[in-house]
C-alpha positions as CSV (number, residue, x, y, z in Angstrom):
1,M,25.4,-18.8,-12.2
2,H,23.2,-16.0,-10.9
3,D,19.7,-16.8,-9.5
4,S,18.2,-14.8,-12.3
5,Q,19.9,-17.1,-14.9
6,H,18.5,-20.1,-13.0
7,L,15.1,-18.6,-13.2
8,E,15.4,-17.9,-16.9
9,D,16.6,-21.4,-17.7
10,S,13.7,-22.9,-15.6
11,L,11.1,-20.8,-17.4
12,F,12.6,-21.6,-20.8
13,E,12.4,-25.3,-20.1
14,R,8.8,-25.1,-19.0
15,R,7.9,-23.1,-22.2
16,L,9.6,-25.6,-24.5
17,G,7.5,-28.3,-22.9
18,R,4.4,-26.6,-24.2
19,A,5.3,-26.8,-27.8
20,S,2.2,-28.7,-28.7
21,F,0.1,-25.7,-27.7
22,L,2.0,-23.3,-29.9
23,R,0.7,-24.6,-33.3
24,L,-1.3,-22.0,-35.2
25,L,-4.8,-22.8,-36.2
26,G,-5.0,-21.9,-39.9
27,A,-1.2,-21.3,-40.2
28,G,-0.1,-19.5,-43.2
29,V,-3.2,-17.3,-43.5
30,G,-2.1,-14.0,-44.9
31,L,-4.6,-11.2,-45.0
32,S,-4.4,-7.7,-46.5
33,L,-6.0,-5.1,-44.4
34,V,-8.9,-4.3,-46.6
35,P,-9.6,-6.8,-49.4
36,A,-11.5,-5.6,-52.4
37,S,-14.3,-8.2,-51.8
38,L,-15.3,-6.3,-48.6
39,T,-16.6,-3.3,-50.6
40,A,-19.7,-5.4,-51.4
41,L,-20.4,-5.9,-47.7
42,G,-21.2,-2.4,-46.7
43,G,-18.6,-0.1,-48.2
44,V,-15.0,0.6,-47.3
45,S,-13.4,4.0,-46.4
46,S,-9.7,4.3,-45.7
47,A,-7.2,6.7,-44.3
48,Q,-3.6,6.3,-45.4
49,T,-1.2,6.2,-42.5
50,N,2.0,6.0,-44.5
51,A,3.9,9.2,-45.0
52,A,5.9,8.7,-48.2
53,A,7.8,11.9,-47.9
54,A,8.9,11.1,-44.4
55,A,9.9,7.6,-45.5
56,R,12.3,9.1,-48.2
57,K,14.0,11.5,-45.9
58,P,16.2,10.1,-43.1
59,W,16.5,11.9,-39.9
60,I,19.9,13.4,-39.1
61,G,21.4,15.4,-36.3
62,A,22.8,15.0,-32.8
63,A,21.1,12.7,-30.2
64,D,20.1,13.7,-26.7
65,T,19.2,10.1,-25.7
66,T,21.1,6.8,-25.8
67,I,19.5,3.4,-25.9
68,D,22.0,0.7,-25.0
69,I,21.1,-2.9,-25.9
70,D,22.9,-5.9,-24.4
71,P,22.0,-9.1,-26.3
72,R,24.1,-11.1,-23.9
73,K,21.5,-10.5,-21.2
74,W,18.1,-11.8,-22.3
75,H,15.2,-14.0,-21.5
76,P,12.9,-16.0,-23.8
77,L,9.6,-14.6,-25.0
78,L,6.8,-16.9,-25.9
79,P,5.5,-16.8,-29.5
80,G,2.5,-14.5,-29.7
81,F,3.1,-12.9,-26.3
82,S,0.6,-10.1,-26.8
83,G,-3.1,-10.6,-27.3
84,F,-6.6,-9.4,-26.5
85,N,-9.5,-10.1,-24.2
86,D,-12.5,-10.6,-26.5
87,A,-15.8,-10.0,-24.7
88,D,-18.1,-10.0,-27.8
89,L,-20.9,-11.7,-25.9
90,K,-21.9,-8.3,-24.6
91,F,-21.9,-6.5,-27.9
92,A,-23.7,-6.8,-31.2
93,V,-20.9,-7.7,-33.5
94,S,-20.6,-11.1,-35.0
95,F,-17.5,-13.4,-35.3
96,R,-18.8,-14.1,-38.8
97,D,-18.5,-10.5,-39.9
98,L,-15.6,-10.5,-42.5
99,R,-15.0,-6.8,-42.0
100,Y,-14.5,-7.3,-38.3
101,Q,-12.3,-10.4,-38.9
102,Q,-10.1,-8.4,-41.2
103,L,-9.6,-5.4,-39.0
104,A,-8.9,-7.7,-36.0
105,A,-6.3,-9.6,-38.0
106,S,-4.6,-6.4,-38.9
107,L,-3.6,-6.0,-35.2
108,E,-1.4,-9.1,-35.5
109,P,-2.8,-10.7,-32.3
110,G,-0.9,-13.5,-30.7
111,W,-4.0,-14.8,-29.0
112,Y,-7.6,-14.1,-28.1
113,R,-9.3,-14.8,-24.7
114,F,-12.6,-16.6,-25.1
115,S,-15.3,-16.1,-24.0
116,G,-14.1,-12.9,-22.4
117,G,-14.0,-12.0,-18.7
118,T,-17.1,-11.4,-16.5
119,V,-19.3,-12.2,-19.5
120,S,-18.1,-15.8,-19.4
121,D,-19.7,-16.4,-15.9
122,V,-23.1,-17.2,-17.5
123,Y,-22.1,-18.5,-20.9
124,D,-22.8,-22.1,-22.1
125,W,-20.1,-22.9,-24.7
126,Q,-22.0,-26.1,-25.8
127,T,-25.1,-24.2,-26.9
128,G,-23.8,-20.7,-27.5
129,D,-26.5,-19.4,-25.1
130,V,-26.8,-17.6,-21.8
131,P,-29.3,-19.7,-19.8
132,T,-31.9,-17.9,-17.7
133,E,-31.3,-20.3,-14.7
134,W,-27.7,-19.3,-14.7
135,V,-28.4,-15.6,-15.0
136,N,-30.8,-15.7,-12.1
137,Q,-28.2,-16.9,-9.7
138,F,-26.7,-13.4,-9.6
139,R,-28.0,-10.2,-7.9
140,G,-28.1,-6.4,-8.3
141,S,-26.1,-4.7,-11.0
142,T,-24.4,-8.0,-12.0
143,L,-27.8,-9.6,-12.6
144,A,-28.9,-6.6,-14.8
145,S,-25.7,-6.8,-16.9
146,F,-26.1,-10.5,-17.4
147,Q,-29.8,-10.0,-18.4
148,R,-28.6,-7.5,-21.0
149,E,-25.9,-9.9,-22.2
150,Q,-28.5,-12.7,-22.6
151,E,-30.7,-10.4,-24.8
152,L,-27.7,-9.5,-27.0
153,V,-26.7,-13.2,-27.3
154,R,-30.2,-14.5,-28.1
155,G,-31.0,-11.5,-30.4
156,R,-28.1,-12.7,-32.6
157,G,-29.2,-16.3,-32.5
158,G,-26.4,-17.3,-30.1
159,V,-22.7,-16.8,-30.0
160,H,-21.1,-20.1,-31.0
161,F,-17.7,-21.5,-30.2
162,D,-17.1,-22.7,-33.8
163,D,-17.7,-19.2,-35.1
164,Y,-15.1,-17.9,-32.7
165,L,-12.6,-20.5,-33.8
166,R,-12.9,-19.5,-37.4
167,F,-12.5,-15.9,-36.3
168,A,-9.3,-16.7,-34.4
169,A,-8.0,-18.8,-37.3
170,A,-8.4,-15.8,-39.7
171,A,-5.9,-13.9,-37.6
172,G,-3.6,-16.9,-36.9
173,A,-4.4,-16.3,-33.2
174,R,-4.3,-18.9,-30.5
175,T,-6.8,-19.1,-27.6
176,M,-6.8,-18.5,-23.9
177,I,-9.9,-20.1,-22.5
178,C,-11.7,-18.4,-19.6
179,F,-14.0,-21.2,-18.5
180,N,-17.2,-20.5,-16.7
181,A,-16.6,-22.2,-13.4
182,F,-19.4,-20.3,-11.8
183,T,-22.5,-21.8,-13.3
184,D,-21.1,-24.5,-15.7
185,T,-19.8,-27.9,-14.5
186,P,-16.5,-29.8,-14.4
187,E,-18.1,-32.3,-16.8
188,S,-18.6,-29.5,-19.3
189,A,-15.0,-28.4,-18.9
190,G,-13.9,-32.0,-19.7
191,K,-16.1,-32.0,-22.8
192,M,-14.6,-28.7,-23.9
193,A,-11.1,-30.1,-23.4
194,Q,-12.1,-33.1,-25.6
195,Y,-13.5,-30.8,-28.3
196,V,-10.4,-28.6,-28.5
197,K,-8.1,-31.7,-28.5
198,E,-10.1,-33.4,-31.3
199,H,-10.2,-30.2,-33.4
200,D,-6.5,-29.3,-32.8
201,V,-7.3,-25.9,-31.3
202,P,-4.1,-24.2,-30.0
203,V,-5.1,-23.4,-26.4
204,I,-2.4,-21.6,-24.5
205,A,-4.0,-21.8,-21.0
206,W,-7.3,-22.5,-19.1
207,E,-8.4,-19.8,-16.7
208,L,-11.0,-20.9,-14.1
209,A,-13.7,-18.5,-12.9
210,N,-12.9,-14.9,-14.0
211,E,-12.0,-12.5,-11.1
212,A,-13.4,-15.0,-8.5
213,Y,-12.2,-12.7,-5.7
214,L,-15.0,-10.2,-6.5
215,F,-17.7,-12.8,-5.7
216,P,-17.8,-13.6,-2.0
217,R,-21.2,-15.2,-2.3
218,W,-19.6,-17.8,-4.6
219,F,-16.2,-18.2,-3.0
220,H,-15.5,-17.7,0.7
221,G,-11.9,-16.8,0.3
222,G,-8.9,-18.1,-1.7
223,T,-8.9,-21.6,-0.1
224,D,-12.5,-22.2,-0.9
225,Y,-11.9,-21.0,-4.5
226,A,-9.0,-23.3,-5.0
227,N,-10.9,-26.2,-3.5
228,K,-13.9,-25.6,-5.9
229,M,-11.7,-25.2,-9.0
230,R,-9.9,-28.6,-8.5
231,P,-12.6,-30.7,-10.1
232,Y,-12.5,-28.4,-13.2
233,A,-8.7,-28.7,-13.4
234,Q,-8.9,-32.5,-13.0
235,A,-11.6,-32.8,-15.8
236,I,-9.5,-30.8,-18.2
237,R,-6.2,-32.7,-17.4
238,A,-7.9,-36.0,-17.7
239,V,-8.1,-35.1,-21.4
240,I,-5.1,-32.9,-21.8
241,P,-2.6,-33.9,-19.1
242,D,-0.2,-30.9,-19.8
243,A,-3.0,-28.3,-19.9
244,I,-1.9,-25.0,-18.3
245,I,-4.3,-24.2,-15.5
246,S,-4.5,-20.6,-14.1
247,L,-6.3,-19.3,-11.0
248,A,-7.2,-15.7,-10.3
249,I,-5.4,-13.5,-7.8
250,S,-6.5,-10.0,-6.9
251,S,-5.8,-6.8,-8.8
252,P,-2.4,-5.0,-8.4
253,R,-4.2,-1.7,-8.1
254,S,-5.9,-2.8,-4.8
255,P,-4.7,-6.3,-3.7
256,N,-6.9,-8.5,-1.6
257,K,-4.1,-9.8,0.5
258,S,-6.1,-12.4,2.5
259,W,-7.3,-13.9,-0.8
260,D,-3.8,-14.0,-2.2
261,D,-2.3,-15.3,1.0
262,A,-4.7,-18.2,1.0
263,L,-3.7,-19.2,-2.5
264,A,0.0,-18.7,-1.7
265,N,-0.4,-21.0,1.4
266,Y,-2.5,-23.6,-0.3
267,P,-0.9,-26.9,0.6
268,D,-1.2,-28.5,-2.9
269,R,-0.9,-25.8,-5.6
270,Y,-2.2,-27.9,-8.5
271,W,-2.3,-24.9,-10.9
272,D,0.5,-23.7,-13.2
273,A,-0.1,-19.9,-13.4
274,L,-1.8,-17.0,-11.8
275,S,-4.2,-14.8,-13.7
276,V,-3.6,-11.0,-13.1
277,H,-6.0,-8.2,-14.1
278,H,-4.7,-4.7,-13.9
279,Y,-6.8,-1.6,-14.4
280,A,-4.4,1.3,-13.6
281,Q,-6.6,4.0,-12.1
282,V,-9.9,5.6,-11.3
283,A,-10.0,9.4,-11.7
284,P,-12.6,12.0,-12.6
285,T,-10.5,14.2,-14.9
286,F,-8.1,13.5,-17.8
287,E,-5.2,15.2,-16.0
288,E,-5.7,13.2,-12.8
289,A,-6.0,10.0,-14.7
290,V,-2.8,10.5,-16.6
291,V,-0.6,11.0,-13.5
292,K,-2.2,8.0,-11.8
293,A,-1.6,5.9,-14.9
294,N,2.0,7.1,-15.0
295,Y,2.4,5.8,-11.5
296,A,1.1,2.4,-12.5
297,L,3.6,2.2,-15.4
298,E,6.5,3.0,-13.1
299,Y,5.5,1.0,-10.0
300,K,2.9,-1.5,-10.8
301,T,4.6,-3.4,-13.6
302,A,8.0,-5.0,-12.8
303,Q,8.0,-3.8,-9.2
304,Y,4.6,-5.5,-8.6
305,Y,6.2,-8.8,-9.3
306,S,9.4,-8.2,-7.5
307,S,7.8,-6.7,-4.4
308,Y,4.5,-8.6,-4.2
309,L,3.7,-11.6,-6.4
310,L,7.1,-13.4,-6.4
311,P,7.9,-13.0,-2.7
312,K,4.4,-14.4,-1.9
313,F,4.2,-17.2,-4.4
314,G,7.8,-18.0,-5.2
315,G,10.4,-16.9,-7.8
316,D,9.3,-19.4,-10.4
317,S,5.6,-18.4,-10.4
318,L,4.1,-17.7,-13.8
319,A,1.6,-14.9,-14.5
320,L,-1.0,-14.6,-17.2
321,L,-1.9,-10.9,-17.5
322,S,-5.1,-11.6,-19.3
323,E,-6.7,-8.1,-18.9
324,F,-5.0,-4.8,-18.6
325,H,-6.0,-1.2,-19.4
326,S,-5.1,2.3,-18.4
327,G,-8.5,2.6,-16.8
328,F,-12.1,1.3,-17.0
329,S,-14.5,1.9,-19.9
330,D,-15.6,5.3,-18.5
331,S,-12.1,6.6,-17.8
332,P,-11.4,10.0,-19.4
333,I,-8.2,8.7,-20.9
334,S,-9.9,5.7,-22.7
335,G,-9.5,5.9,-26.4
336,T,-7.0,8.8,-26.4
337,L,-3.4,9.1,-27.6
338,Y,-2.3,8.8,-24.0
339,D,-4.2,5.5,-23.8
340,A,-2.2,4.3,-26.8
341,I,1.2,5.3,-25.3
342,Y,0.2,3.7,-22.0
343,T,-0.7,0.5,-23.8
344,A,2.6,0.3,-25.7
345,E,4.7,1.0,-22.7
346,Y,2.8,-1.3,-20.4
347,I,3.3,-4.3,-22.8
348,A,7.0,-3.4,-23.2
349,R,7.4,-3.3,-19.4
350,E,5.6,-6.5,-18.8
351,S,7.6,-8.3,-21.5
352,A,10.7,-7.5,-19.5
353,V,9.5,-9.6,-16.6
354,P,10.5,-13.2,-17.2
355,N,7.6,-14.6,-15.1
356,V,4.9,-13.0,-17.3
357,E,3.8,-15.6,-19.9
358,Y,1.2,-13.5,-21.8
359,V,-0.3,-10.0,-21.7
360,G,-3.7,-9.1,-23.0
361,L,-5.4,-5.8,-23.7
362,Q,-8.9,-5.1,-22.5
363,L,-10.7,-4.9,-25.1
364,L,-10.4,-6.1,-28.6
365,Y,-13.7,-4.5,-29.5
366,S,-15.8,-2.1,-27.5
367,G,-18.7,-1.0,-29.7
368,S,-19.4,2.7,-29.2
369,A,-17.4,2.8,-26.0
370,R,-13.9,4.2,-26.1
371,N,-11.9,1.4,-24.4
372,G,-11.4,-1.0,-27.3
373,A,-8.7,-1.4,-30.0
374,I,-11.6,-1.6,-32.5
375,Q,-14.5,0.7,-32.1
376,A,-17.7,1.4,-34.0
377,A,-19.5,4.5,-35.1
378,R,-22.8,2.5,-34.7
379,D,-22.9,-0.3,-32.1
380,H,-26.4,-1.7,-33.2
381,E,-26.9,-3.1,-29.7
382,Q,-30.4,-1.7,-29.4
383,D,-31.2,-3.3,-32.8
384,V,-30.3,-6.7,-31.4
385,I,-32.2,-6.1,-28.2
386,D,-35.3,-5.1,-30.3
387,A,-35.0,-8.3,-32.2
388,Y,-34.8,-10.3,-29.0
389,E,-37.9,-8.6,-27.6
390,A,-39.8,-9.2,-30.8
391,G,-39.0,-12.9,-30.5
392,T,-36.7,-13.0,-33.6
393,T,-33.0,-12.7,-34.4
394,I,-30.9,-10.3,-36.5
395,D,-27.9,-11.1,-38.7
396,T,-25.6,-8.3,-37.7
397,T,-23.1,-9.1,-40.5
398,Q,-25.4,-7.1,-42.8
399,L,-25.4,-4.0,-40.6
400,D,-23.1,-0.9,-41.1
401,F,-21.0,-0.6,-37.9
402,G,-18.5,1.9,-39.2
403,F,-15.5,0.0,-37.6
404,F,-12.3,1.9,-37.0
405,L,-9.1,1.6,-35.1
406,S,-8.6,3.7,-32.0
407,P,-5.2,5.1,-31.1
408,Q,-4.9,2.1,-28.8
409,G,-5.5,-0.2,-31.7
410,L,-2.8,1.5,-33.7
411,A,-0.5,1.1,-30.7
412,M,-1.2,-2.6,-30.8
413,Q,-0.3,-2.8,-34.5
414,L,3.0,-1.2,-33.8
415,V,3.8,-3.3,-30.7
416,D,2.4,-6.7,-31.8
417,G,4.3,-6.4,-35.1
418,A,7.5,-6.4,-33.0
419,V,6.7,-8.4,-29.8
420,N,4.8,-11.2,-31.5
421,D,7.5,-11.7,-34.1
422,S,10.2,-12.0,-31.4
423,S,11.7,-14.8,-29.3
424,A,13.9,-12.9,-26.8
425,V,13.7,-9.8,-24.6
426,L,17.0,-8.0,-24.5
427,A,18.5,-6.0,-21.7
428,T,17.8,-2.3,-22.6
429,I,18.9,0.9,-20.8
430,L,17.7,4.3,-21.9
431,E,19.5,7.4,-20.8
432,G,18.0,10.7,-21.8
433,P,16.3,13.9,-20.6
434,G,12.7,14.5,-19.7
435,T,10.3,13.7,-16.9
436,V,6.5,13.5,-16.4
437,P,4.6,13.7,-13.1
438,A,3.2,10.6,-11.4
439,D,0.7,10.5,-8.6
440,T,2.3,8.2,-6.0
441,P,0.9,7.3,-2.5
442,T,3.4,9.7,-1.0
443,G,2.7,12.6,-3.4
444,T,3.6,13.8,-6.9
445,E,6.9,12.4,-8.2
446,N,8.7,12.9,-11.5
447,I,9.4,9.8,-13.5
448,P,11.3,9.3,-16.9
449,A,9.3,10.5,-19.8
450,Q,10.9,8.0,-22.2
451,H,11.0,4.3,-22.1
452,A,12.6,1.7,-24.4
453,Q,12.6,-2.1,-24.8
454,A,14.5,-4.2,-27.3
455,Y,13.8,-7.6,-28.8
456,R,15.4,-10.2,-31.0
457,G,13.2,-11.4,-33.8
458,G,12.2,-15.0,-34.0
459,D,14.4,-15.5,-37.1
460,G,17.5,-14.4,-35.1
461,G,18.4,-11.9,-37.8
462,T,16.1,-9.0,-36.9
463,A,16.0,-6.6,-33.9
464,F,13.3,-4.3,-32.7
465,V,13.0,-1.5,-30.2
466,I,9.8,0.0,-28.9
467,I,10.2,3.6,-27.6
468,T,7.6,5.6,-25.9
469,N,7.6,9.3,-25.1
470,K,5.0,10.6,-22.6
471,S,6.2,14.2,-22.7
472,E,5.5,17.2,-24.9
473,T,9.2,17.4,-25.8
474,A,10.6,15.7,-28.9
475,H,13.9,13.8,-28.5
476,T,16.5,12.1,-30.7
477,A,18.0,8.8,-29.9
478,R,21.1,6.9,-30.8
479,L,21.1,3.1,-30.5
480,S,24.1,1.0,-29.3
481,W,24.6,-2.8,-29.3
482,K,27.0,-4.1,-26.7
483,H,28.0,-0.5,-26.2
484,E,28.9,-0.1,-29.9
485,P,26.9,2.3,-32.1
486,V,24.3,0.7,-34.3
487,R,24.1,1.8,-37.9
488,G,21.0,1.4,-40.0
489,P,19.2,1.4,-42.1
490,F,16.4,1.5,-39.6
491,Q,12.8,0.9,-40.6
492,I,10.7,3.2,-38.4
493,A,7.0,3.3,-37.7
494,Y,5.4,5.7,-35.2
495,I,2.3,7.5,-34.0
496,T,2.3,10.9,-32.5
497,G,0.1,13.9,-32.0
498,D,0.1,17.5,-30.6
499,N,-1.9,16.6,-27.5
500,L,-2.6,13.5,-25.4
501,Q,-6.3,13.8,-25.7
502,L,-6.5,13.1,-29.4
503,A,-8.9,10.4,-30.4
504,N,-10.1,8.8,-33.7
505,T,-13.6,8.5,-35.1
506,A,-15.0,6.6,-38.1
507,T,-14.8,9.8,-40.2
508,Q,-11.7,11.5,-38.7
509,Q,-8.4,9.8,-38.0
510,N,-6.5,12.2,-35.8
511,V,-3.9,9.6,-34.9
512,G,-2.3,7.4,-37.6
513,I,0.8,5.4,-38.3
514,T,3.7,7.1,-40.2
515,T,6.7,5.2,-41.6
516,A,10.2,6.5,-42.1
517,T,13.8,5.3,-42.5
518,S,17.0,6.4,-40.9
519,R,20.7,5.4,-41.0
520,D,21.7,6.8,-37.7
521,I,19.6,9.0,-35.4
522,V,16.1,7.9,-34.4
523,H,13.6,10.8,-34.0
524,V,11.3,10.4,-31.0
525,P,8.4,12.9,-31.5
526,R,6.5,14.4,-28.6
527,Y,3.7,12.2,-27.3
528,S,4.7,9.2,-29.3
529,I,5.3,5.5,-29.8
530,V,8.2,4.6,-32.1
531,R,9.0,1.2,-33.4
532,V,12.5,0.7,-34.8
533,E,13.5,-2.4,-36.8
534,W,16.8,-3.3,-38.3
535,S,18.7,-6.3,-39.6
536,L,21.3,-8.0,-37.5
537,T,22.8,-9.4,-40.7
538,K,23.8,-8.0,-44.1
539,P,22.3,-7.2,-46.5
540,H,19.4,-5.5,-44.7
541,K,16.2,-7.5,-44.6
542,K,12.8,-6.1,-45.3
543,P,10.6,-5.5,-42.2
544,K,8.8,-8.6,-41.0
545,S,5.6,-6.8,-40.2
546,K,3.5,-6.6,-43.3
547,R,0.7,-4.4,-42.3
548,I,2.3,-1.1,-41.1
549,G,1.5,1.6,-43.6
550,A,-1.6,-0.1,-44.8
551,E,-5.1,1.4,-44.4
552,A,-6.1,1.6,-40.8
553,T,-9.7,2.6,-41.0
554,T,-12.4,0.3,-42.3
555,G,-16.0,1.2,-42.9
556,G,-18.8,-1.3,-42.3
């Protein structure tokens, strides 16, 4: 047996041992994208993404690309692999807002990360508050951001854990807890573990101290960090013995090798997984950002694990990729069609790494900033701050945000509808024309423009392929299964556009989802994400994903 098969078997056994954490809170909740009852809560506008004419007309013709799938070579995929970092502490939206709940559920999330990333460093889960004495322990720009967070939390009357749990249940999403191990206590961590146990909350992992490597005043290197996190881990495991504990390693974009080496050489690695956060690039222009992000796709996904993380920590090490994005919130590619294509391809590439347990997009919601799957025409943050300064609170569920899905959000609808419904990642080889430039450390390099990854559905009778095309040239693909041609019918859903800088607004949806069918050739448009689904049994099954082709823009 090959070493890779030993690794897959080991990972599969570990995953089966966590079955108690895979129960869905509120299982069986089925939500249409825009229920009629929401019209009374601020009005609903919609943009139809389903192209009926395209759906009736199969694509035909010769193929310039082949996608060969070998189901004999596979590794297991955890249920609900793809999720979101949810940093709503720093925004004005409410978990109780039914319009927000509904749009978030349409993304088919496997999990949410609560209470977000850096915002968790001063959050008290027991009171739903951001205490002043905790905020004042920080300095500079971090202090200023936490002071603003406090105003936004208090102006809403607090952000409460129970409200979050109902929000997650509405989407059937599980929870990754990012616990505040900066200013909160191990005793509080134990109480939180007791609470989630008593309330049957499906927690997939516990992260301790978000991005601790960025806070040298708090942690004097990886060894000091691991020492200080041990009491938190012990408190959690005293209640939930098989809780998955994850510690933070540095970013793949600019690794802190001394920090990572200290964790790798720690004599008693009491944790189960490593939390990885990857922001692909920092660049001043759209064009520069794209070529840097292309480099990240090609060299900072699977190659990061094979060349850095696994040699350092061991071949059976598990990773929680709890934050990723093509760039930071001010990146020129945030919220664009390219951002969407990057998101889809990144998740597909990470799913092909057996050691990656979960992958989470930064962010679920971003207010009026452009880096969230859900965005708002009006973020109402100043309204909340005004309420705080006036010594009162405001119920933001009554405000008109003008929520809408960014191209990135639409990408998550496509990808999550396949990945989160699947149980296995299948060996996939794409052969076809086309390249795009990537900015590597040694200069510009051309990398493949297309990428494909196949999955077997959790029911065993459905297959999916996610295809991305980063180039301006359209292609046609033929699928094969164990080197034999695959005949449809294929159920196809895709997004595309005539330039990579397209973005959506509350009133103009420049990027939307189109559906189609084909019995043979799969058309891969320029600048696109294509999801292909077909039945492995006869007669052909209907697609598992229920929301593709539904309205993708919600007012409110």
